[in-house]
C-alpha positions, 0 to 999 in steps of 0.5 A: 220903170226902166232906169238909165243904168238899166236902159240902152246906151253905152253908160248903162250896165249893159253898155260895155257888152253893147260896145263889144257887140258893135266891135264884133259886128264891125268885123263882118260889116267892113269886110262886106264892103272893103273887098269888092272895091279892091277886086280889080287891083287883086286881079291885076296882081295875082290874076284870075278875073273869071274866078273873082266871084268865088272871093264872095261865093266861097266866103258866103258859102262857108259862112252860110253852111256853118251858121246852123251848126253854130246856132245849134251849139250856142243853144247848147253851150252858150253864146260866148264860146261860139262868138270867140271861136268865130273871131279867132277863125276870122283872125286866122283867115284874115292873116292868111288872106294877107299873104295869099300868093294866087287867086286859088289860095286867096279863095281858100283862105276866104273860106276860113274867114267865112267860117269865122263870120258864120259865128260872129254875126249871128251870135252878136244879134242873138246876144242882143236878143238875149240881153235886151227886151223886145221893146229895147231891141228897136233902140239897139238896132240903131246902135248896131246899124250905126256900125254898118253906116260907118263901115259903109263909108270906111270900108269902101274908102279904105279898100279904094285907098289900099287898092290905089296904093297897090297894097290890097293885102292891107284890107285883110291885115287891117282885121288883125287889131280889130279881131284882137280888140273885139275878142278882148272886149267880149271876154272881159265884159260878157258873162252868161250862166248856162245850164249845159245838158247833153245834146247831139250835133247833126254833123251828117246833116251839116256835111250833106248841106255843105256838099250839096250847096258847094256843088250847086254853086260850083256848077253855076259859077263854072258853067259856060267857063270851065265846061259847057252847060250841057257837058257831062260834068256840068250835068253831073255836078248839078245832079249830084248837088240836087241829090245830096240836097234831097238826102239832106232833107230826108236825114233832117226828118230823122235826126234827133237834133237836126241842124235845120229843124223841120219846125222852122219850115212848118211855122209860116212866120219863120219860113216866110222871113227866111225866104225874105232874108234869102232875097235880101242876100241876093240883092245886096251881094249882087250889087256889092260884087258888081257895082265897083267893077261896073264903074271902074270898067266903064268910066275908068273910075278910081277905086276910091270913087267906086267904093264911095259910090257903093257906100251909098248902098251900105249907107242907106241900109243902116239909116232905114234899119235904125229908124225901122223900129219906130215904123213897125211899132206903128204899122206892124212888121209886114207893112214896114217890110212891104214899104221897104221891098217896094223901095228896093224894087224901084231902086233896082229898076232904075239901076237896071234901066239906066245901066246902058248909060253909066253915070256915077251919081245915078248909080249912087242914088239907085244904090242908096234907094235899094239900101234904104229899102233893104233896111226896112225889110231885113231888120223888121222881119228878123225881129219878128222871127226872134220875137216868136220864140223862146231863149232855147230856140232863138239861136237856131231861129236867128241862125236860120234867118242869117243862113238864108241870107248868106245862101241867098248871097252865095247863090246870087253871086254865083248866078249873077257871075254866070250871067256876067261870064256868059256875056264876057265869053261872047266877046274876045277880051270881054272883061276889059272891053267897056261895051261888054262890061256895060252889057254884062253889068246890065244883065246882072242888074236885071237879074237883081231886079228880078230877085227883088221882085220875087222877094215881094211874094215872100213879104206878102206871105208873112202872117198878119196875126203873128205880126200884130201879136208881136207889135202889141207886145212891143207897145205894151213893154214900151208903155210900161217902161 
């Protein structure tokens, strides 16, 4: 029987740790929504409209490629030093962003932020997986999801306010007190006993992965802008990126302790949930990056109102994620994810079809529906992956799942940016022409719909036996408590 002190909640023995994890999650959650709202204001002051997708891609790429390394290190040295390191890097990157003097400098400093986020988010989820049982995690998700719910409103609103006042640098400097508080809370409340053993970190694999993905994203974002798609430099970038990726795969097969262990791909449940996470990342960031620009450019919507419209997306996710535990306890992980991806596709379809006639309420409703669907997809599939492994593999599994989401986000923003830039390039001053912005946004939203539709295939591929075993374990634990 689980007592109140041992259960889930702020007053339980683990309550202070839960609060610290929520604060840490809040760093990444607010950043996910606050920057997009301020993009027009940032561009007005320091320029670089065609490069603004890099504000997201550079951040997400740094986050993505660092996650596997952090995940491996946390299984070796423990979770605490890794998450504190991440908070420190996020703090440094935020301060630097607040003093950026050009778009290039801002993009570079976003990389530092991304390196910090690569440790913070996966470690918070991994720590929750360590200290709470499988049955308790369904409740814990409600607490963590509430952070995203609050951030989905606070982030865009603050971003819009700062942008309207011409103080966009404040959106980064706001992270300073949050980082200090989160770091202090974790250092004070979270303690772990780890038996450290000798391990080797696959730095070569990490370097090859970083290089290959950087080149591929560079080619996608700059193709048709800095150089023609069929130019020698464009071809060389894609060929070199693909070649490095192939070398990375060969290195991983021979590495003593690979940064992305081959057994993750060989286990169907882990492989399919990673693919699902990839699709979730692409859909989420595709809308997060372009909805504010779409509304501000076509309807002259204020940054605050555009931010609140976007908040519908990030509000829908935590609402459904917090309730997903009740659903997958009854019908299973895969069935829950199927419902979620169906709702996502419908929401994305409405947005794509109605993009030619911009309407704030309709955009908000579509985004809310997409968010509801993603919450029913991301949370159950991640918990299914975590529940299939032991402690010494949980960090890598959690990291790989979030790595896939970050890569999906980074590549998604790059591809969507290439699509939008191709439309802008066909019209003089296209980035300020409302009709061209409508056409570009409609093309992006169609690409988002295609991404969501392809994710359906990965959900269908989730193994039912593994799902049923995990759900039965949850039911057993719930009954016994």
